N, C-alpha and C positions, 0 to 999 in steps of 0.2 A: 650359389645363394649360400649364408655363414649358416650358422646353427642359429641364431633367435632370428631366422628370417624363416629358416621351415620350420621350428617350434611354431609360429604364429601360422604360419598355412596349416598346420596340423590345425590347432585349435579353432581356426576358422572353419576348415572342411569336419569337424566334428561338434560344431553351433551349425551350420547349414543343417544334418544328419538332426541333431536335437529339434532345431527350428519346424524343421517338416515333419517330424515324428509329433511335436505339437501339434501343429496343424490339425492334422487327421486325426489324431487323437480330442483335442479340445474344442477344435475350430479355430480362425484365425485372429491372429493378434497384430495389428499395425505395429506397434509400437514394439513387438519382438523381429520384425521385421524388418524396420527403420534399423536396430539396434546391429540386425545383420550386415543390411547393404553398409553401415558406416564401419563394421569391423572389418568387412571387403573391401571398400576402399583403404583402408588403414592399411592393412595388408599390399596390397598390390604397392602402396606407396614404399612402405617398409621394402617391400623387394624391385624399385628401382631405386632405390638410393641407393642399396645393396650391393646392384648391379655396375653403378659408375664409379665406385672407390675400386682402386688398384688392387690387385693381389700382394705386390710387394712395393714397396718406396722404390722410384727411381734413381738409379744409379748415377754420381753424379762425375763427367768426363775428369780425367785426369788433370792437373794445371799443368798448363803454358812455363816453363822453367825462364823464358825470358819476356815474361808480363809482370807487371808488377803489382805486388799485391798477393803471389801467391807465392809459395812455400814450398820447400825442396822436401822430401821425406827423408 
């Protein structure tokens, strides 16, 4: 996971703790839990998109000098 994805996951965890604390102290709020669910889904999507990106660009194989359109170094 990259830095922004880790930050998003940490903020989602903190939001879960705060939402749970609010619910215990003051009572349930449907909109607060709905917002948390949206945040969790966005975090999962961000983590899934981050895991599909290769770590580094692929190297191209060296060109065949016999093929047209390739250059010699």
